[in-house]
A tleap script that builds the chain and sets N, CA, C and O, in Angstrom:
source leaprc.protein.ff14SB
mol = sequence {
  NMET LEU ALA SER PRO ALA LYS ILE PHE ALA
  SER THR VAL LEU ASP LYS LEU TRP LYS ARG
  VAL THR ARG GLY GLY ASN PHE VAL ASP LEU
  ASP ASP GLU ALA ARG HIE GLN LEU ARG ILE
  THR ALA LYS LYS LEU ARG TYR ALA ALA GLU
  PHE PHE SER PRO LEU CYS MET GLY LYS ALA
  GLU THR LYS ARG HIE LYS ARG PHE ILE THR
  ALA MET GLU GLY LEU GLN ASP GLN LEU GLY
  SER LEU ASN ASP LEU ALA THR ALA PRO ASP
  MET LEU SER LYS LEU ALA LEU SER GLY VAL
  PRO GLY ALA GLY ASP LEU VAL SER ALA ALA
  ASP LYS ALA ARG CPHE
}
set mol.1.N position { -73.005 -41.094 22.425 }
set mol.1.CA position { -73.756 -41.940 21.515 }
set mol.1.C position { -74.744 -42.858 22.238 }
set mol.1.O position { -75.648 -43.410 21.610 }
set mol.2.N position { -74.580 -43.023 23.544 }
set mol.2.CA position { -75.447 -43.906 24.295 }
set mol.2.C position { -76.891 -43.436 24.277 }
set mol.2.O position { -77.807 -44.257 24.291 }
set mol.3.N position { -77.107 -42.130 24.247 }
set mol.3.CA position { -78.476 -41.595 24.284 }
set mol.3.C position { -79.292 -42.041 23.076 }
set mol.3.O position { -80.493 -42.278 23.209 }
set mol.4.N position { -78.691 -42.160 21.931 }
set mol.4.CA position { -79.437 -42.523 20.736 }
set mol.4.C position { -80.078 -43.914 20.827 }
set mol.4.O position { -81.280 -44.030 20.588 }
set mol.5.N position { -79.327 -44.979 21.164 }
set mol.5.CA position { -79.969 -46.284 21.327 }
set mol.5.C position { -81.001 -46.275 22.464 }
set mol.5.O position { -82.044 -46.921 22.365 }
set mol.6.N position { -80.705 -45.549 23.532 }
set mol.6.CA position { -81.644 -45.471 24.647 }
set mol.6.C position { -82.926 -44.767 24.208 }
set mol.6.O position { -84.019 -45.182 24.594 }
set mol.7.N position { -82.809 -43.736 23.427 }
set mol.7.CA position { -83.987 -43.019 22.934 }
set mol.7.C position { -84.818 -43.898 22.004 }
set mol.7.O position { -86.048 -43.865 22.032 }
set mol.8.N position { -84.130 -44.680 21.184 }
set mol.8.CA position { -84.844 -45.590 20.280 }
set mol.8.C position { -85.612 -46.623 21.099 }
set mol.8.O position { -86.776 -46.904 20.814 }
set mol.9.N position { -84.961 -47.188 22.115 }
set mol.9.CA position { -85.621 -48.146 22.991 }
set mol.9.C position { -86.824 -47.485 23.680 }
set mol.9.O position { -87.917 -48.052 23.688 }
set mol.10.N position { -86.632 -46.308 24.250 }
set mol.10.CA position { -87.710 -45.598 24.941 }
set mol.10.C position { -88.873 -45.329 24.000 }
set mol.10.O position { -90.033 -45.515 24.367 }
set mol.11.N position { -88.562 -44.895 22.793 }
set mol.11.CA position { -89.598 -44.619 21.802 }
set mol.11.C position { -90.396 -45.859 21.465 }
set mol.11.O position { -91.620 -45.809 21.341 }
set mol.12.N position { -89.698 -46.975 21.317 }
set mol.12.CA position { -90.370 -48.245 21.013 }
set mol.12.C position { -91.328 -48.651 22.134 }
set mol.12.O position { -92.468 -49.040 21.880 }
set mol.13.N position { -90.853 -48.557 23.372 }
set mol.13.CA position { -91.675 -48.906 24.535 }
set mol.13.C position { -92.885 -47.998 24.635 }
set mol.13.O position { -94.011 -48.470 24.796 }
set mol.14.N position { -92.656 -46.690 24.540 }
set mol.14.CA position { -93.746 -45.723 24.675 }
set mol.14.C position { -94.747 -45.844 23.538 }
set mol.14.O position { -95.951 -45.726 23.766 }
set mol.15.N position { -94.275 -46.076 22.315 }
set mol.15.CA position { -95.188 -46.274 21.176 }
set mol.15.C position { -96.088 -47.482 21.387 }
set mol.15.O position { -97.288 -47.431 21.118 }
set mol.16.N position { -95.501 -48.559 21.869 }
set mol.16.CA position { -96.280 -49.782 22.102 }
set mol.16.C position { -97.376 -49.540 23.141 }
set mol.16.O position { -98.525 -49.937 22.944 }
set mol.17.N position { -97.018 -48.894 24.236 }
set mol.17.CA position { -98.015 -48.595 25.269 }
set mol.17.C position { -99.065 -47.618 24.768 }
set mol.17.O position { -100.252 -47.766 25.059 }
set mol.18.N position { -98.618 -46.606 24.004 }
set mol.18.CA position { -99.558 -45.613 23.465 }
set mol.18.C position { -100.588 -46.278 22.553 }
set mol.18.O position { -101.773 -45.949 22.616 }
set mol.19.N position { -100.155 -47.196 21.720 }
set mol.19.CA position { -101.078 -47.909 20.833 }
set mol.19.C position { -102.097 -48.708 21.630 }
set mol.19.O position { -103.266 -48.775 21.250 }
set mol.20.N position { -101.668 -49.312 22.729 }
set mol.20.CA position { -102.592 -50.065 23.575 }
set mol.20.C position { -103.621 -49.120 24.228 }
set mol.20.O position { -104.780 -49.492 24.406 }
set mol.21.N position { -103.197 -47.924 24.573 }
set mol.21.CA position { -104.113 -46.958 25.190 }
set mol.21.C position { -105.115 -46.451 24.164 }
set mol.21.O position { -106.309 -46.358 24.452 }
set mol.22.N position { -104.638 -46.124 22.978 }
set mol.22.CA position { -105.515 -45.491 21.998 }
set mol.22.C position { -106.423 -46.459 21.247 }
set mol.22.O position { -107.419 -46.031 20.665 }
set mol.23.N position { -106.108 -47.745 21.244 }
set mol.23.CA position { -106.955 -48.665 20.503 }
set mol.23.C position { -108.303 -48.899 21.196 }
set mol.23.O position { -109.221 -49.461 20.597 }
set mol.24.N position { -108.419 -48.476 22.436 }
set mol.24.CA position { -109.659 -48.663 23.172 }
set mol.24.C position { -110.817 -47.825 22.687 }
set mol.24.O position { -111.971 -48.133 22.984 }
set mol.25.N position { -110.530 -46.764 21.942 }
set mol.25.CA position { -111.592 -45.891 21.456 }
set mol.25.C position { -112.087 -44.979 22.568 }
set mol.25.O position { -111.306 -44.535 23.409 }
set mol.26.N position { -113.369 -44.703 22.570 }
set mol.26.CA position { -113.976 -43.820 23.571 }
set mol.26.C position { -114.069 -44.564 24.908 }
set mol.26.O position { -114.873 -45.484 25.059 }
set mol.27.N position { -113.245 -44.161 25.866 }
set mol.27.CA position { -113.167 -44.933 27.100 }
set mol.27.C position { -114.436 -44.872 27.944 }
set mol.27.O position { -114.643 -45.733 28.799 }
set mol.28.N position { -115.278 -43.887 27.724 }
set mol.28.CA position { -116.542 -43.803 28.460 }
set mol.28.C position { -117.467 -44.951 28.058 }
set mol.28.O position { -118.236 -45.451 28.879 }
set mol.29.N position { -117.391 -45.366 26.798 }
set mol.29.CA position { -118.267 -46.407 26.289 }
set mol.29.C position { -117.770 -47.829 26.583 }
set mol.29.O position { -118.495 -48.796 26.347 }
set mol.30.N position { -116.559 -47.962 27.088 }
set mol.30.CA position { -116.020 -49.289 27.384 }
set mol.30.C position { -116.743 -49.908 28.570 }
set mol.30.O position { -117.261 -49.203 29.436 }
set mol.31.N position { -116.772 -51.245 28.598 }
set mol.31.CA position { -117.335 -51.872 29.796 }
set mol.31.C position { -116.344 -51.680 30.947 }
set mol.31.O position { -115.193 -51.302 30.731 }
set mol.32.N position { -116.803 -51.942 32.157 }
set mol.32.CA position { -116.016 -51.649 33.352 }
set mol.32.C position { -114.657 -52.336 33.344 }
set mol.32.O position { -113.653 -51.712 33.686 }
set mol.33.N position { -114.607 -53.600 32.962 }
set mol.33.CA position { -113.341 -54.343 32.976 }
set mol.33.C position { -112.374 -53.807 31.916 }
set mol.33.O position { -111.184 -53.651 32.188 }
set mol.34.N position { -112.873 -53.529 30.726 }
set mol.34.CA position { -112.010 -52.992 29.663 }
set mol.34.C position { -111.459 -51.615 30.064 }
set mol.34.O position { -110.297 -51.303 29.802 }
set mol.35.N position { -112.304 -50.800 30.700 }
set mol.35.CA position { -111.872 -49.483 31.143 }
set mol.35.C position { -110.827 -49.624 32.257 }
set mol.35.O position { -109.871 -48.850 32.306 }
set mol.36.N position { -110.998 -50.595 33.140 }
set mol.36.CA position { -110.015 -50.825 34.193 }
set mol.36.C position { -108.671 -51.237 33.599 }
set mol.36.O position { -107.626 -50.770 34.051 }
set mol.37.N position { -108.692 -52.117 32.580 }
set mol.37.CA position { -107.454 -52.523 31.917 }
set mol.37.C position { -106.804 -51.334 31.211 }
set mol.37.O position { -105.581 -51.202 31.213 }
set mol.38.N position { -107.623 -50.468 30.607 }
set mol.38.CA position { -107.099 -49.263 29.982 }
set mol.38.C position { -106.434 -48.367 31.019 }
set mol.38.O position { -105.387 -47.774 30.758 }
set mol.39.N position { -107.043 -48.274 32.187 }
set mol.39.CA position { -106.474 -47.476 33.276 }
set mol.39.C position { -105.098 -48.012 33.672 }
set mol.39.O position { -104.173 -47.229 33.892 }
set mol.40.N position { -104.954 -49.305 33.763 }
set mol.40.CA position { -103.678 -49.920 34.114 }
set mol.40.C position { -102.629 -49.622 33.039 }
set mol.40.O position { -101.486 -49.289 33.351 }
set mol.41.N position { -103.030 -49.745 31.773 }
set mol.41.CA position { -102.098 -49.482 30.671 }
set mol.41.C position { -101.693 -48.006 30.655 }
set mol.41.O position { -100.527 -47.687 30.424 }
set mol.42.N position { -102.644 -47.112 30.897 }
set mol.42.CA position { -102.332 -45.675 30.932 }
set mol.42.C position { -101.352 -45.380 32.064 }
set mol.42.O position { -100.449 -44.558 31.909 }
set mol.43.N position { -101.529 -46.045 33.190 }
set mol.43.CA position { -100.607 -45.862 34.311 }
set mol.43.C position { -99.201 -46.329 33.921 }
set mol.43.O position { -98.216 -45.654 34.220 }
set mol.44.N position { -99.112 -47.478 33.256 }
set mol.44.CA position { -97.809 -47.997 32.809 }
set mol.44.C position { -97.161 -47.018 31.833 }
set mol.44.O position { -95.954 -46.784 31.892 }
set mol.45.N position { -97.962 -46.449 30.940 }
set mol.45.CA position { -97.438 -45.499 29.969 }
set mol.45.C position { -96.888 -44.262 30.668 }
set mol.45.O position { -95.792 -43.801 30.349 }
set mol.46.N position { -97.639 -43.728 31.612 }
set mol.46.CA position { -97.182 -42.536 32.324 }
set mol.46.C position { -95.908 -42.828 33.112 }
set mol.46.O position { -94.963 -42.040 33.077 }
set mol.47.N position { -95.878 -43.959 33.825 }
set mol.47.CA position { -94.696 -44.281 34.604 }
set mol.47.C position { -93.482 -44.509 33.700 }
set mol.47.O position { -92.370 -44.108 34.043 }
set mol.48.N position { -93.690 -45.145 32.558 }
set mol.48.CA position { -92.595 -45.350 31.611 }
set mol.48.C position { -92.093 -44.003 31.079 }
set mol.48.O position { -90.887 -43.780 30.968 }
set mol.49.N position { -93.018 -43.122 30.757 }
set mol.49.CA position { -92.634 -41.792 30.261 }
set mol.49.C position { -91.857 -41.022 31.327 }
set mol.49.O position { -90.889 -40.328 31.017 }
set mol.50.N position { -92.282 -41.146 32.572 }
set mol.50.CA position { -91.550 -40.496 33.652 }
set mol.50.C position { -90.144 -41.110 33.811 }
set mol.50.O position { -89.172 -40.393 34.046 }
set mol.51.N position { -90.054 -42.420 33.683 }
set mol.51.CA position { -88.772 -43.118 33.804 }
set mol.51.C position { -87.794 -42.639 32.719 }
set mol.51.O position { -86.610 -42.437 32.989 }
set mol.52.N position { -88.295 -42.464 31.508 }
set mol.52.CA position { -87.430 -42.074 30.395 }
set mol.52.C position { -87.210 -40.560 30.297 }
set mol.52.O position { -86.538 -40.099 29.374 }
set mol.53.N position { -87.754 -39.797 31.213 }
set mol.53.CA position { -87.635 -38.338 31.124 }
set mol.53.C position { -86.204 -37.826 31.065 }
set mol.53.O position { -85.978 -36.799 30.424 }
set mol.54.N position { -85.209 -38.478 31.697 }
set mol.54.CA position { -83.838 -37.967 31.550 }
set mol.54.C position { -83.317 -37.977 30.105 }
set mol.54.O position { -82.325 -37.316 29.798 }
set mol.55.N position { -83.979 -38.719 29.233 }
set mol.55.CA position { -83.548 -38.755 27.826 }
set mol.55.C position { -84.017 -37.539 27.043 }
set mol.55.O position { -83.579 -37.324 25.913 }
set mol.56.N position { -84.898 -36.744 27.628 }
set mol.56.CA position { -85.375 -35.539 26.942 }
set mol.56.C position { -84.256 -34.507 26.911 }
set mol.56.O position { -83.710 -34.121 27.945 }
set mol.57.N position { -83.937 -34.082 25.726 }
set mol.57.CA position { -82.875 -33.103 25.554 }
set mol.57.C position { -83.473 -31.804 25.033 }
set mol.57.O position { -84.320 -31.821 24.140 }
set mol.58.N position { -83.056 -30.737 25.559 }
set mol.58.CA position { -83.487 -29.447 25.067 }
set mol.58.C position { -84.772 -28.971 25.710 }
set mol.58.O position { -85.539 -29.744 26.283 }
set mol.59.N position { -84.975 -27.690 25.597 }
set mol.59.CA position { -86.118 -27.023 26.215 }
set mol.59.C position { -87.451 -27.461 25.617 }
set mol.59.O position { -88.391 -27.756 26.355 }
set mol.60.N position { -87.541 -27.506 24.308 }
set mol.60.CA position { -88.795 -27.861 23.630 }
set mol.60.C position { -89.201 -29.296 23.933 }
set mol.60.O position { -90.373 -29.571 24.191 }
set mol.61.N position { -88.240 -30.208 23.905 }
set mol.61.CA position { -88.535 -31.616 24.166 }
set mol.61.C position { -88.966 -31.823 25.617 }
set mol.61.O position { -89.872 -32.610 25.892 }
set mol.62.N position { -88.320 -31.119 26.538 }
set mol.62.CA position { -88.674 -31.214 27.952 }
set mol.62.C position { -90.065 -30.659 28.187 }
set mol.62.O position { -90.846 -31.229 28.948 }
set mol.63.N position { -90.376 -29.551 27.537 }
set mol.63.CA position { -91.701 -28.942 27.679 }
set mol.63.C position { -92.787 -29.873 27.135 }
set mol.63.O position { -93.837 -30.040 27.755 }
set mol.64.N position { -92.531 -30.469 25.985 }
set mol.64.CA position { -93.481 -31.416 25.380 }
set mol.64.C position { -93.688 -32.631 26.298 }
set mol.64.O position { -94.811 -33.108 26.467 }
set mol.65.N position { -92.624 -33.106 26.869 }
set mol.65.CA position { -92.689 -34.240 27.782 }
set mol.65.C position { -93.555 -33.897 29.001 }
set mol.65.O position { -94.395 -34.699 29.408 }
set mol.66.N position { -93.356 -32.733 29.572 }
set mol.66.CA position { -94.146 -32.312 30.734 }
set mol.66.C position { -95.631 -32.210 30.383 }
set mol.66.O position { -96.484 -32.598 31.182 }
set mol.67.N position { -95.945 -31.693 29.194 }
set mol.67.CA position { -97.343 -31.603 28.753 }
set mol.67.C position { -97.948 -33.003 28.623 }
set mol.67.O position { -99.104 -33.222 28.985 }
set mol.68.N position { -97.170 -33.938 28.109 }
set mol.68.CA position { -97.649 -35.308 27.960 }
set mol.68.C position { -97.934 -35.931 29.316 }
set mol.68.O position { -98.975 -36.562 29.496 }
set mol.69.N position { -97.038 -35.768 30.262 }
set mol.69.CA position { -97.220 -36.302 31.607 }
set mol.69.C position { -98.479 -35.705 32.240 }
set mol.69.O position { -99.262 -36.426 32.857 }
set mol.70.N position { -98.672 -34.417 32.092 }
set mol.70.CA position { -99.863 -33.751 32.629 }
set mol.70.C position { -101.130 -34.311 31.992 }
set mol.70.O position { -102.122 -34.550 32.681 }
set mol.71.N position { -101.099 -34.517 30.686 }
set mol.71.CA position { -102.268 -35.081 29.988 }
set mol.71.C position { -102.539 -36.507 30.472 }
set mol.71.O position { -103.694 -36.885 30.666 }
set mol.72.N position { -101.493 -37.291 30.667 }
set mol.72.CA position { -101.661 -38.654 31.151 }
set mol.72.C position { -102.216 -38.682 32.574 }
set mol.72.O position { -103.018 -39.551 32.914 }
set mol.73.N position { -101.791 -37.736 33.397 }
set mol.73.CA position { -102.342 -37.638 34.753 }
set mol.73.C position { -103.837 -37.344 34.694 }
set mol.73.O position { -104.620 -37.918 35.450 }
set mol.74.N position { -104.230 -36.440 33.785 }
set mol.74.CA position { -105.650 -36.120 33.618 }
set mol.74.C position { -106.450 -37.325 33.148 }
set mol.74.O position { -107.556 -37.568 33.632 }
set mol.75.N position { -105.891 -38.084 32.199 }
set mol.75.CA position { -106.568 -39.289 31.714 }
set mol.75.C position { -106.726 -40.289 32.853 }
set mol.75.O position { -107.794 -40.876 33.024 }
set mol.76.N position { -105.665 -40.482 33.633 }
set mol.76.CA position { -105.740 -41.411 34.758 }
set mol.76.C position { -106.801 -40.950 35.779 }
set mol.76.O position { -107.530 -41.775 36.330 }
set mol.77.N position { -106.882 -39.658 36.022 }
set mol.77.CA position { -107.887 -39.136 36.958 }
set mol.77.C position { -109.302 -39.435 36.455 }
set mol.77.O position { -110.165 -39.861 37.224 }
set mol.78.N position { -109.529 -39.212 35.176 }
set mol.78.CA position { -110.858 -39.479 34.625 }
set mol.78.C position { -111.195 -40.968 34.643 }
set mol.78.O position { -112.318 -41.354 34.967 }
set mol.79.N position { -110.230 -41.788 34.298 }
set mol.79.CA position { -110.455 -43.237 34.341 }
set mol.79.C position { -110.692 -43.698 35.776 }
set mol.79.O position { -111.505 -44.590 36.018 }
set mol.80.N position { -109.989 -43.096 36.718 }
set mol.80.CA position { -110.190 -43.417 38.123 }
set mol.80.C position { -111.583 -43.038 38.600 }
set mol.80.O position { -112.223 -43.789 39.336 }
set mol.81.N position { -112.051 -41.864 38.174 }
set mol.81.CA position { -113.404 -41.433 38.548 }
set mol.81.C position { -114.458 -42.362 37.981 }
set mol.81.O position { -115.423 -42.699 38.666 }
set mol.82.N position { -114.282 -42.780 36.737 }
set mol.82.CA position { -115.217 -43.719 36.147 }
set mol.82.C position { -115.166 -45.073 36.862 }
set mol.82.O position { -116.196 -45.724 37.038 }
set mol.83.N position { -113.978 -45.491 37.268 }
set mol.83.CA position { -113.849 -46.726 38.015 }
set mol.83.C position { -114.556 -46.616 39.372 }
set mol.83.O position { -115.195 -47.565 39.826 }
set mol.84.N position { -114.434 -45.464 40.003 }
set mol.84.CA position { -115.131 -45.235 41.271 }
set mol.84.C position { -116.644 -45.360 41.095 }
set mol.84.O position { -117.330 -45.959 41.923 }
set mol.85.N position { -117.148 -44.788 40.008 }
set mol.85.CA position { -118.583 -44.895 39.731 }
set mol.85.C position { -119.001 -46.344 39.520 }
set mol.85.O position { -120.078 -46.760 39.948 }
set mol.86.N position { -118.143 -47.105 38.857 }
set mol.86.CA position { -118.467 -48.498 38.553 }
set mol.86.C position { -118.427 -49.373 39.806 }
set mol.86.O position { -119.193 -50.329 39.927 }
set mol.87.N position { -117.540 -49.045 40.723 }
set mol.87.CA position { -117.377 -49.893 41.909 }
set mol.87.C position { -118.195 -49.406 43.101 }
set mol.87.O position { -118.308 -50.123 44.096 }
set mol.88.N position { -118.762 -48.219 43.026 }
set mol.88.CA position { -119.491 -47.657 44.165 }
set mol.88.C position { -120.666 -48.529 44.614 }
set mol.88.O position { -120.809 -48.752 45.816 }
set mol.89.N position { -121.513 -49.033 43.714 }
set mol.89.CA position { -122.636 -49.852 44.190 }
set mol.89.C position { -122.176 -51.077 44.990 }
set mol.89.O position { -122.767 -51.405 46.018 }
set mol.90.N position { -121.132 -51.743 44.521 }
set mol.90.CA position { -120.619 -52.904 45.237 }
set mol.90.C position { -120.051 -52.491 46.598 }
set mol.90.O position { -120.248 -53.182 47.597 }
set mol.91.N position { -119.354 -51.372 46.623 }
set mol.91.CA position { -118.783 -50.891 47.872 }
set mol.91.C position { -119.876 -50.530 48.880 }
set mol.91.O position { -119.772 -50.847 50.065 }
set mol.92.N position { -120.926 -49.861 48.392 }
set mol.92.CA position { -122.052 -49.529 49.276 }
set mol.92.C position { -122.678 -50.796 49.843 }
set mol.92.O position { -123.051 -50.848 51.015 }
set mol.93.N position { -122.787 -51.809 49.001 }
set mol.93.CA position { -123.352 -53.073 49.443 }
set mol.93.C position { -122.464 -53.731 50.500 }
set mol.93.O position { -122.963 -54.190 51.527 }
set mol.94.N position { -121.165 -53.779 50.259 }
set mol.94.CA position { -120.243 -54.389 51.206 }
set mol.94.C position { -120.247 -53.668 52.554 }
set mol.94.O position { -120.037 -54.284 53.599 }
set mol.95.N position { -120.486 -52.374 52.517 }
set mol.95.CA position { -120.534 -51.579 53.741 }
set mol.95.C position { -121.932 -51.559 54.357 }
set mol.95.O position { -122.177 -50.866 55.345 }
set mol.96.N position { -122.842 -52.328 53.762 }
set mol.96.CA position { -124.241 -52.393 54.213 }
set mol.96.C position { -124.903 -51.012 54.203 }
set mol.96.O position { -125.661 -50.654 55.104 }
set mol.97.N position { -124.591 -50.259 53.161 }
set mol.97.CA position { -125.157 -48.905 53.033 }
set mol.97.C position { -126.119 -48.778 51.858 }
set mol.97.O position { -126.648 -47.696 51.605 }
set mol.98.N position { -126.348 -49.863 51.146 }
set mol.98.CA position { -127.202 -49.800 49.959 }
set mol.98.C position { -128.613 -49.329 50.282 }
set mol.98.O position { -129.226 -48.612 49.492 }
set mol.99.N position { -129.129 -49.728 51.433 }
set mol.99.CA position { -130.492 -49.393 51.792 }
set mol.99.C position { -130.650 -48.042 52.455 }
set mol.99.O position { -131.772 -47.619 52.732 }
set mol.100.N position { -129.558 -47.362 52.712 }
set mol.100.CA position { -129.631 -46.045 53.367 }
set mol.100.C position { -130.222 -45.033 52.389 }
set mol.100.O position { -129.782 -44.945 51.242 }
set mol.101.N position { -131.220 -44.269 52.842 }
set mol.101.CA position { -131.821 -43.281 51.938 }
set mol.101.C position { -130.767 -42.370 51.307 }
set mol.101.O position { -129.900 -41.826 51.991 }
set mol.102.N position { -130.864 -42.219 49.998 }
set mol.102.CA position { -129.944 -41.371 49.247 }
set mol.102.C position { -128.736 -42.105 48.690 }
set mol.102.O position { -128.019 -41.554 47.854 }
set mol.103.N position { -128.489 -43.353 49.136 }
set mol.103.CA position { -127.322 -44.096 48.640 }
set mol.103.C position { -127.395 -44.287 47.130 }
set mol.103.O position { -126.382 -44.184 46.438 }
set mol.104.N position { -128.576 -44.561 46.627 }
set mol.104.CA position { -128.724 -44.777 45.192 }
set mol.104.C position { -128.483 -43.519 44.373 }
set mol.104.O position { -128.164 -43.592 43.186 }
set mol.105.N position { -128.637 -42.369 45.012 }
set mol.105.CA position { -128.415 -41.106 44.319 }
set mol.105.C position { -126.939 -40.778 44.160 }
set mol.105.O position { -126.579 -39.901 43.375 }
set mol.106.N position { -126.082 -41.478 44.899 }
set mol.106.CA position { -124.662 -41.201 44.810 }
set mol.106.C position { -124.085 -41.563 43.443 }
set mol.106.O position { -123.161 -40.917 42.950 }
set mol.107.N position { -124.644 -42.591 42.856 }
set mol.107.CA position { -124.125 -43.085 41.575 }
set mol.107.C position { -125.281 -43.209 40.611 }
set mol.107.O position { -126.236 -43.947 40.852 }
set mol.108.N position { -125.183 -42.486 39.528 }
set mol.108.CA position { -126.240 -42.575 38.517 }
set mol.108.C position { -125.606 -42.555 37.140 }
set mol.108.O position { -124.436 -42.205 36.981 }
set mol.109.N position { -126.377 -42.927 36.171 }
set mol.109.CA position { -125.889 -42.919 34.788 }
set mol.109.C position { -125.500 -41.509 34.359 }
set mol.109.O position { -124.636 -41.331 33.501 }
set mol.110.N position { -126.140 -40.511 34.956 }
set mol.110.CA position { -125.829 -39.133 34.599 }
set mol.110.C position { -124.389 -38.775 35.011 }
set mol.110.O position { -123.733 -37.958 34.365 }
set mol.111.N position { -123.913 -39.400 36.094 }
set mol.111.CA position { -122.551 -39.141 36.511 }
set mol.111.C position { -121.554 -39.567 35.443 }
set mol.111.O position { -120.583 -38.862 35.170 }
set mol.112.N position { -121.800 -40.719 34.845 }
set mol.112.CA position { -120.917 -41.229 33.801 }
set mol.112.C position { -120.914 -40.290 32.583 }
set mol.112.O position { -119.900 -40.147 31.899 }
set mol.113.N position { -122.047 -39.666 32.331 }
set mol.113.CA position { -122.157 -38.790 31.177 }
set mol.113.C position { -121.277 -37.545 31.299 }
set mol.113.O position { -121.010 -36.879 30.298 }
set mol.114.N position { -120.828 -37.228 32.501 }
set mol.114.CA position { -119.956 -36.039 32.693 }
set mol.114.C position { -118.635 -36.224 31.997 }
set mol.114.O position { -117.954 -35.249 31.681 }
set mol.115.N position { -118.268 -37.449 31.756 }
set mol.115.CA position { -116.946 -37.721 31.199 }
set mol.115.C position { -117.048 -37.815 29.718 }
set mol.115.O position { -116.044 -38.040 29.043 }
savepdb mol mol.pdb
quit
């Protein structure tokens, strides 16, 4: 009987995090700080889902859980790439590479459009 209360708790936690992730709308259109916060929340959601994975019972539930984890990894990768694009100009500046020919071509608005 212990699994039932644990599953209810896990569901409550995961639902709360999921709502925070999905309320952001189209993450490409978010400003850099909002997208970074979304990235942090998505990471928390994935880690929580991984933590609660022992509660998955049965083949279908385990398979669904694995698909969710894979999807969350993909979301985190895309959010990470967008964060890299957002922070690249500052990083180039800190490394004194802003003036190097071609540096400006590394990051463009067209890159963001890929997502």
